[in-house]
C-alpha positions as CSV (number, residue, x, y, z in Angstrom):
1,X,10.1,-4.5,-30.6
2,X,10.1,-6.0,-27.1
3,X,9.5,-9.7,-26.9
4,X,6.7,-10.2,-24.3
5,X,6.8,-13.3,-22.2
6,X,3.6,-12.7,-20.2
7,X,0.2,-13.1,-21.9
8,X,1.4,-12.4,-25.5
9,X,-2.1,-12.5,-26.9
10,X,-3.4,-9.9,-24.5
11,X,-6.2,-12.0,-23.0
12,X,-5.7,-10.7,-19.4
13,X,-7.2,-7.4,-18.5
14,X,-5.1,-4.9,-16.5
15,X,-7.9,-4.3,-14.0
16,X,-8.4,-7.7,-12.4
17,X,-12.1,-8.2,-11.6
18,X,-12.2,-11.9,-10.7
19,X,-12.9,-14.3,-7.9
20,X,-9.4,-14.4,-6.3
21,X,-9.4,-14.6,-2.5
22,X,-6.5,-14.0,-0.1
23,X,-7.1,-17.4,1.3
24,X,-9.1,-16.1,4.3
25,X,-12.5,-16.4,2.6
26,X,-14.1,-18.6,0.0
27,X,-13.9,-17.2,-3.5
28,X,-17.1,-15.3,-4.2
29,X,-18.6,-15.9,-7.7
30,X,-18.7,-12.9,-10.0
31,X,-22.0,-11.2,-10.5
32,X,-23.6,-11.0,-13.9
33,X,-22.5,-7.3,-14.1
34,X,-18.9,-8.3,-13.3
35,X,-18.9,-10.9,-16.1
36,X,-20.5,-8.5,-18.5
37,X,-17.9,-5.9,-17.6
38,X,-15.0,-8.2,-18.3
39,X,-16.5,-9.2,-21.6
40,X,-17.2,-5.6,-22.7
41,X,-13.7,-4.6,-21.7
42,X,-12.0,-7.3,-23.8
43,X,-14.1,-6.5,-26.8
44,X,-13.4,-2.8,-26.4
45,X,-9.7,-3.4,-25.9
46,X,-9.6,-5.4,-29.2
47,X,-11.3,-2.6,-31.1
48,X,-9.3,0.2,-29.5
49,X,-6.0,-1.6,-30.0
50,X,-6.7,-1.9,-33.7
51,X,-7.7,1.8,-33.9
52,X,-4.5,2.9,-32.2
53,X,-2.3,0.6,-34.3
54,X,-1.0,-1.6,-31.4
55,X,-1.3,-5.2,-30.5
56,X,-4.0,-5.8,-27.8
57,X,-1.2,-6.8,-25.3
58,X,0.7,-3.5,-25.8
59,X,-2.5,-1.5,-25.7
60,X,-3.6,-3.1,-22.4
61,X,-0.3,-2.3,-20.8
62,X,-0.9,1.4,-21.3
63,X,-3.1,3.9,-19.4
64,X,-5.7,3.8,-22.1
65,X,-6.0,0.0,-21.6
66,X,-6.8,0.5,-17.9
67,X,-9.2,3.3,-18.8
68,X,-10.9,1.1,-21.4
69,X,-11.4,-1.6,-18.8
70,X,-12.8,0.7,-16.1
71,X,-15.1,2.4,-18.6
72,X,-16.5,-1.0,-19.6
73,X,-17.1,-1.7,-15.9
74,X,-19.0,1.5,-15.7
75,X,-21.3,0.5,-18.5
76,X,-22.0,-2.9,-17.0
77,X,-22.6,-1.5,-13.6
78,X,-25.0,1.2,-14.9
79,X,-26.9,-1.4,-16.9
80,X,-27.3,-3.4,-13.6
81,X,-28.6,-0.3,-11.8
82,X,-25.4,0.1,-9.7
83,X,-24.9,3.8,-9.7
84,X,-23.8,4.7,-6.2
85,X,-20.2,4.7,-7.3
86,X,-18.3,4.8,-10.6
87,X,-14.9,5.2,-12.2
88,X,-14.7,8.8,-13.2
89,X,-13.1,8.9,-16.7
90,X,-13.9,10.7,-19.9
91,X,-15.0,8.3,-22.7
92,X,-12.2,9.7,-24.8
93,X,-9.6,8.3,-22.4
94,X,-10.1,4.9,-23.9
95,X,-8.2,6.0,-27.0
96,X,-6.2,9.0,-25.7
97,X,-3.1,7.8,-23.7
98,X,-2.3,11.2,-22.0
99,X,-6.0,11.8,-21.2
100,X,-6.2,8.4,-19.6
101,X,-2.9,8.9,-17.7
102,X,-4.4,12.1,-16.2
103,X,-6.7,9.9,-14.2
104,X,-5.2,6.4,-13.7
105,X,-1.5,7.5,-13.4
106,X,-0.2,9.7,-10.6
107,X,2.7,10.7,-8.4
108,X,1.1,10.3,-5.0
109,X,3.2,8.9,-2.1
110,X,1.8,5.4,-1.9
111,X,2.4,3.6,1.4
112,X,0.8,0.1,1.4
113,X,0.4,-1.1,4.9
114,X,-0.5,-4.7,4.1
115,X,1.7,-6.9,1.9
116,X,2.4,-10.6,1.9
117,X,4.5,-13.2,0.2
118,X,5.3,-16.9,0.4
119,X,8.6,-18.2,1.8
120,X,9.5,-20.9,-0.8
121,X,12.2,-22.4,1.5
122,X,10.5,-22.2,4.9
123,X,10.4,-24.9,7.6
124,X,6.6,-24.7,7.4
125,X,6.7,-27.0,4.3
126,X,7.9,-29.9,6.4
127,X,4.5,-29.9,8.1
128,X,2.4,-29.6,5.0
129,X,0.9,-32.9,3.8
130,X,2.1,-33.9,0.3
131,X,-1.4,-34.1,-1.1
132,X,-2.1,-30.5,-0.2
133,X,0.5,-28.8,-2.5
134,X,-0.2,-25.3,-1.2
135,X,-0.5,-22.6,-3.9
136,X,0.1,-25.2,-6.6
137,X,-3.1,-24.3,-8.3
138,X,-2.3,-20.7,-8.5
139,X,-1.6,-19.2,-12.0
140,X,2.0,-18.2,-11.4
141,X,2.9,-21.6,-9.9
142,X,3.5,-23.2,-13.3
143,X,6.4,-20.9,-14.2
144,X,9.7,-22.0,-15.6
145,X,11.2,-22.6,-12.2
146,X,9.0,-25.7,-11.7
147,X,11.3,-28.7,-12.1
148,X,11.3,-32.4,-11.4
149,X,12.7,-33.8,-8.2
150,X,11.3,-31.2,-5.8
151,X,7.5,-31.3,-5.4
152,X,7.4,-27.8,-4.0
153,X,9.9,-26.0,-6.3
154,X,7.0,-24.1,-7.9
155,X,6.9,-22.0,-4.7
156,X,10.0,-20.2,-5.9
157,X,7.7,-18.5,-8.4
158,X,5.9,-16.8,-5.5
159,X,8.9,-15.8,-3.5
160,X,10.6,-12.5,-2.6
161,X,12.0,-11.6,-6.0
162,X,8.5,-12.0,-7.6
163,X,7.2,-9.9,-4.7
164,X,9.7,-7.1,-5.4
165,X,8.8,-7.1,-9.1
166,X,5.0,-7.0,-8.5
167,X,5.1,-4.4,-5.8
168,X,8.0,-2.0,-6.7
169,X,8.4,-2.4,-10.5
170,X,4.9,-3.2,-11.8
171,X,3.1,-0.8,-9.4
172,X,3.6,2.8,-8.1
173,X,4.0,1.7,-4.5
174,X,6.7,3.6,-2.7
175,X,6.7,1.9,0.7
176,X,5.1,-1.3,2.0
177,X,4.6,-3.1,5.3
178,X,5.3,-6.9,5.0
179,X,2.7,-8.4,7.2
180,X,2.2,-11.8,8.8
181,X,-0.4,-14.5,8.4
182,X,-2.2,-16.5,11.2
183,X,-0.1,-19.4,12.3
184,X,1.6,-21.2,15.2
185,X,5.2,-20.3,15.9
186,X,6.7,-23.4,14.4
187,X,4.6,-23.3,11.2
188,X,4.8,-19.8,9.9
189,X,4.6,-19.5,6.1
190,X,6.7,-16.4,6.5
191,X,8.9,-16.3,9.6
192,X,10.4,-13.0,10.9
193,X,13.8,-14.2,9.6
194,X,12.4,-14.7,6.1
195,X,10.6,-11.4,6.2
196,X,13.9,-9.7,7.2
197,X,15.7,-11.4,4.4
198,X,13.2,-10.0,2.0
199,X,13.6,-6.5,3.5
200,X,17.3,-7.0,2.9
201,X,16.7,-7.7,-0.8
202,X,15.0,-4.3,-1.0
203,X,17.6,-2.6,1.2
204,X,20.4,-3.9,-0.9
205,X,19.0,-1.7,-3.7
206,X,20.6,1.3,-1.9
207,X,18.0,0.7,0.7
208,X,15.7,3.7,1.3
209,X,13.9,1.6,3.8
210,X,11.0,0.8,1.5
211,X,9.9,-2.3,3.4
212,X,8.8,-2.3,7.0
213,X,8.0,-5.4,9.1
214,X,5.3,-6.6,11.4
215,X,5.8,-9.0,14.3
216,X,3.2,-11.6,14.6
217,X,1.6,-12.0,18.1
218,X,-1.4,-14.0,19.2
219,X,-1.4,-13.7,23.0
220,X,-3.8,-16.7,23.3
221,X,-1.0,-19.0,22.1
222,X,1.7,-20.2,24.5
223,X,4.9,-18.4,24.2
224,X,3.8,-15.5,21.9
225,X,3.8,-12.8,24.6
226,X,7.3,-14.0,25.7
227,X,8.6,-13.7,22.1
228,X,7.5,-10.1,21.8
229,X,10.7,-8.6,23.3
230,X,12.9,-10.4,20.8
231,X,10.7,-9.2,17.9
232,X,11.0,-5.6,19.1
233,X,14.7,-5.6,19.9
234,X,16.3,-8.0,17.4
235,X,14.2,-7.5,14.3
236,X,13.3,-3.8,14.3
237,X,9.6,-4.3,13.7
238,X,7.4,-1.3,13.1
239,X,4.1,-2.8,14.4
240,X,2.5,-5.9,15.8
241,X,0.1,-8.0,13.8
242,X,-2.6,-10.2,15.5
243,X,-5.5,-12.3,14.5
244,X,-8.3,-12.1,17.0
245,X,-10.1,-15.0,15.3
246,X,-7.1,-17.4,15.6
247,X,-6.1,-19.7,18.4
248,X,-4.6,-23.1,19.1
249,X,-8.0,-24.6,19.8
250,X,-9.8,-22.9,16.9
251,X,-11.1,-20.2,19.1
252,X,-10.0,-16.6,19.1
253,X,-9.9,-13.8,21.7
254,X,-10.8,-10.2,22.1
255,X,-8.4,-7.4,22.7
256,X,-10.5,-6.4,25.7
257,X,-9.9,-9.9,27.3
258,X,-7.2,-10.4,29.9
259,X,-4.8,-11.9,27.4
260,X,-5.5,-9.1,24.9
261,X,-4.9,-6.4,27.6
262,X,-1.7,-8.1,28.6
263,X,-0.6,-7.9,24.9
264,X,-1.4,-4.2,24.7
265,X,0.4,-3.5,27.9
266,X,3.5,-5.3,26.8
267,X,3.5,-3.5,23.4
268,X,3.4,-0.2,25.3
269,X,6.2,-1.2,27.6
270,X,8.4,-2.3,24.6
271,X,7.8,1.1,22.9
272,X,6.1,-0.3,19.7
273,X,2.7,1.1,20.1
274,X,1.1,0.3,16.8
275,X,-1.2,-2.8,16.8
276,X,-2.6,-4.1,13.6
277,X,-5.7,-6.3,14.1
278,X,-7.3,-8.6,11.6
279,X,-11.0,-8.0,11.7
280,X,-13.7,-9.1,9.2
281,X,-13.0,-11.8,6.6
282,X,-13.8,-14.5,9.2
283,X,-11.4,-17.4,9.5
284,X,-14.0,-19.9,10.2
285,X,-17.3,-20.5,12.0
286,X,-15.7,-21.5,15.4
287,X,-14.5,-17.9,16.0
288,X,-16.8,-15.8,13.9
289,X,-17.6,-13.5,16.8
290,X,-14.0,-12.5,17.2
291,X,-13.9,-11.2,13.6
292,X,-16.3,-8.4,14.7
293,X,-14.9,-5.1,15.9
294,X,-16.8,-4.9,19.2
295,X,-13.6,-4.7,21.2
296,X,-11.9,-2.0,19.1
297,X,-13.6,1.0,20.7
298,X,-13.2,-0.4,24.2
299,X,-9.4,-0.7,24.0
300,X,-8.9,2.5,21.9
301,X,-10.6,4.5,24.6
302,X,-8.6,2.8,27.3
303,X,-5.3,3.2,25.6
304,X,-5.3,6.6,23.7
305,X,-1.5,6.4,23.3
306,X,-1.7,3.2,21.2
307,X,-2.6,3.3,17.5
308,X,-5.0,0.5,16.5
309,X,-5.0,-0.3,12.8
310,X,-8.1,-2.4,11.9
311,X,-7.1,-4.6,9.0
312,X,-9.9,-5.1,6.4
313,X,-12.0,-2.5,8.5
314,X,-14.2,-5.3,9.6
315,X,-15.4,-6.0,6.1
316,X,-17.0,-9.4,5.2
317,X,-16.5,-10.4,1.6
318,X,-19.7,-10.8,-0.3
319,X,-21.8,-9.0,2.4
320,X,-23.9,-6.1,1.0
321,X,-22.9,-2.9,2.6
322,X,-25.4,-0.1,2.8
323,X,-25.5,3.2,4.7
324,X,-24.8,2.8,8.4
325,X,-27.6,0.9,10.0
326,X,-25.9,-0.6,13.1
327,X,-25.7,-4.1,11.6
328,X,-24.2,-6.9,13.6
329,X,-21.7,-7.7,10.9
330,X,-19.2,-6.1,8.6
331,X,-18.0,-2.5,8.7
332,X,-20.9,-1.4,10.8
333,X,-19.5,-3.2,13.8
334,X,-16.4,-1.0,13.7
335,X,-18.6,2.2,13.3
336,X,-20.8,1.1,16.2
337,X,-17.9,0.2,18.5
338,X,-16.3,3.7,18.0
339,X,-19.6,5.5,18.5
340,X,-20.6,3.6,21.6
341,X,-17.2,4.1,23.3
342,X,-16.8,7.8,22.3
343,X,-13.8,7.3,20.1
344,X,-13.6,10.4,18.0
345,X,-12.7,10.5,14.3
346,X,-9.1,11.2,13.5
347,X,-7.9,9.8,16.9
348,X,-6.2,6.5,17.4
349,X,-8.2,4.0,15.4
350,X,-7.3,3.5,11.7
351,X,-9.3,1.6,9.1
352,X,-7.2,-0.4,6.6
353,X,-8.4,-1.3,3.1
354,X,-6.5,-4.5,2.2
355,X,-8.7,-7.0,0.4
356,X,-11.6,-4.7,1.2
357,X,-11.0,-2.3,-1.6
358,X,-9.9,-5.1,-3.9
359,X,-13.3,-6.8,-3.4
360,X,-15.2,-3.6,-3.5
361,X,-13.8,-2.8,-7.0
362,X,-16.4,-5.4,-8.1
363,X,-19.3,-3.8,-6.2
364,X,-19.1,0.0,-6.7
365,X,-22.2,0.8,-4.7
366,X,-21.0,-1.1,-1.7
367,X,-17.6,0.6,-2.2
368,X,-19.2,4.0,-1.9
369,X,-20.9,3.1,1.3
370,X,-17.9,1.5,2.9
371,X,-15.5,4.3,2.1
372,X,-18.1,6.9,3.1
373,X,-18.8,5.2,6.5
374,X,-15.1,4.8,7.3
375,X,-14.2,8.3,6.4
376,X,-16.9,9.6,8.7
377,X,-16.4,7.2,11.6
378,X,-12.6,6.9,11.6
379,X,-11.9,10.3,10.0
380,X,-10.4,11.5,6.8
381,X,-6.9,11.2,8.4
382,X,-7.4,7.7,9.5
383,X,-8.3,5.5,6.5
384,X,-5.2,3.7,5.3
385,X,-4.2,2.2,2.0
386,X,-3.5,-1.6,1.9
387,X,-3.8,-4.1,-0.9
388,X,-3.1,-7.6,0.6
389,X,-0.8,-8.1,-2.4
390,X,0.8,-10.3,-3.7
391,X,-2.3,-12.5,-3.2
392,X,-3.8,-10.4,-5.9
393,X,-0.7,-10.0,-8.0
394,X,0.7,-6.5,-8.6
395,X,-1.4,-3.9,-6.7
396,X,-1.2,-1.5,-9.6
397,X,-4.8,-2.2,-10.7
398,X,-6.1,-1.4,-7.3
399,X,-4.2,1.8,-7.3
400,X,-5.5,2.8,-10.8
401,X,-9.1,1.9,-9.9
402,X,-9.0,3.9,-6.7
403,X,-7.5,7.0,-8.5
404,X,-10.6,6.9,-10.8
405,X,-13.3,6.0,-8.2
406,X,-15.9,8.5,-7.1
407,X,-18.9,8.4,-4.8
408,X,-22.2,9.4,-6.4
409,X,-23.3,13.0,-5.6
410,X,-26.7,11.7,-4.4
411,X,-25.0,9.5,-1.8
412,X,-22.7,12.4,-0.7
413,X,-25.8,14.6,-0.2
414,X,-28.0,11.9,1.5
415,X,-25.4,10.4,3.8
416,X,-22.9,13.2,4.3
417,X,-20.1,11.2,2.8
418,X,-17.0,13.3,1.8
419,X,-16.2,13.8,-1.8
420,X,-13.1,11.8,-2.9
421,X,-11.0,14.7,-4.0
422,X,-7.4,14.2,-5.2
423,X,-6.1,15.6,-1.9
424,X,-8.2,13.1,0.1
425,X,-7.1,10.2,-2.1
426,X,-3.5,11.2,-1.6
427,X,-4.0,11.1,2.2
428,X,-5.5,7.6,2.0
429,X,-2.8,6.4,-0.4
430,X,0.0,7.1,2.0
431,X,0.1,10.3,3.9
432,X,-2.3,9.1,6.6
433,X,-0.1,6.0,7.4
434,X,3.0,8.1,8.1
435,X,1.4,9.3,11.4
436,X,1.1,5.9,13.2
437,X,4.3,4.6,11.6
438,X,6.2,7.7,12.6
439,X,7.8,8.3,9.2
440,X,8.2,11.3,6.9
441,X,6.7,11.0,3.5
442,X,9.0,13.8,2.3
443,X,12.1,12.0,3.5
444,X,11.1,8.7,1.9
445,X,10.2,10.3,-1.4
446,X,13.5,12.3,-1.4
447,X,15.6,9.2,-0.9
448,X,13.5,6.8,-2.9
449,X,13.3,9.0,-5.9
450,X,17.0,8.5,-6.6
451,X,17.8,5.1,-5.1
452,X,18.8,2.0,-7.1
453,X,15.3,0.7,-7.0
454,X,13.9,3.9,-8.5
455,X,16.5,3.6,-11.3
456,X,15.6,-0.1,-11.8
457,X,11.9,0.9,-12.0
458,X,12.7,3.6,-14.6
459,X,14.7,1.2,-16.7
460,X,12.2,-1.6,-16.4
461,X,9.3,0.7,-17.5
462,X,11.1,1.3,-20.8
463,X,10.0,-2.3,-21.6
464,X,7.6,-3.5,-18.9
465,X,6.1,-6.9,-18.8
466,X,3.4,-7.1,-16.2
467,X,1.6,-10.4,-15.9
468,X,-1.9,-9.1,-14.9
469,X,-2.3,-12.3,-12.9
470,X,-3.2,-13.2,-9.3
471,X,-1.8,-15.7,-6.9
472,X,-4.6,-16.4,-4.4
473,X,-7.3,-19.1,-4.8
474,X,-9.9,-18.4,-7.4
475,X,-12.0,-21.6,-7.0
476,X,-13.4,-23.6,-4.1
477,X,-10.9,-26.4,-5.0
478,X,-7.9,-24.1,-4.8
479,X,-9.2,-22.6,-1.6
480,X,-9.7,-26.0,0.1
481,X,-6.3,-27.1,-1.1
482,X,-4.8,-24.1,0.7
483,X,-6.9,-24.7,3.7
484,X,-5.7,-28.3,3.9
485,X,-2.1,-27.0,3.8
486,X,-2.9,-24.7,6.7
487,X,-4.4,-27.6,8.7
488,X,-1.4,-29.6,7.9
489,X,0.7,-27.0,9.6
490,X,-1.3,-27.2,12.8
491,X,-1.6,-31.0,12.9
């Protein structure tokens, strides 16, 4: 029998409903229903493991373990009156591995357009105050690589090799975009050089080009516009990433400002006409207004030849989302901006689900409204899969939960939301993103199905060892430690 090194007692659930943040918002406490769901899931897993003759750890690693967890969440949500969305699984799936796999497993093309990792050897560490110890409080930072003499050696546990395992071995992800975080040019936690080195790790596995890169640009920072040409020509980036809430003075900008328009014009001239914009998940009070999507419709109408991918879809963690009501916050700001500027569904604005879906897994009624509103406003071809992993560990639980999720029929009838059919989910999982990124899903699948990474994944899954853990801050203390590190970079 395989010796398991991760969670041998099976105390971690495969669907991670917890307080983990991606570092851009304070961890939000779990609701009573969330806590009850986790408790019911562990209790049910204990019973079901015994009934199937397996250890709890081995049971939780299978499809029935994921099904058991999701069914427990259903019971807790229903008891709390949250019935607008649910995980559609037969009760028998908790004990029947093939039946569970019919829902939580799948063979869709999965193109994750938002991934991250930490460069454990980056120059950014020189600017971090010693007391901050960024990411030191994260669960995986106490791994075996931690050794005396180097106060930041623990970061090796969060580096590119761990990224590859989480994303390409422990999840069904086929292709990912490695994105950037808000920073100044001399203090990037992940530089374009480090990102390219990670791409090379993947490419060396008979590279089917499974990892694409963003180039970070904030046009309100000195020098960023000038660096765009090198990013496009020297590093073969696939898109630009910008944070409209971020700036050297703590203030952000709008894409419809002069500096934003100059950025778009230069992107067009360089021939990389995909711009990914962080919206929602505000980065602080000083620039909260710039987290709203009021500028998206304006520039999308002005530049129909540019694809605008709205990261997080304008979602604000912890905000209750209802049917569209024109609210001055959250996803409604994106819907309003598109409507007011006459930007039709399925045109050049895409809604991305990184961190948004991960949080909404906790709040199924909000999830139903957010997905419904985005599918109507942006179009069924323009909602894109993203996970913001590895902040949340392997994205497999997000994939499994989305495969099972359904919008309640009464909301579909009342609001006109589309039904989440397997075909629609397959589009969201990956097919939609192939259009702005200009790739062929068929070609990627043909090559990736037989490359060395696919063979490594097949071999690994004969004896998998997923950790079911997260990396991002779970508590206020962890969050402010990370925030102190980021401030140290800018001081």
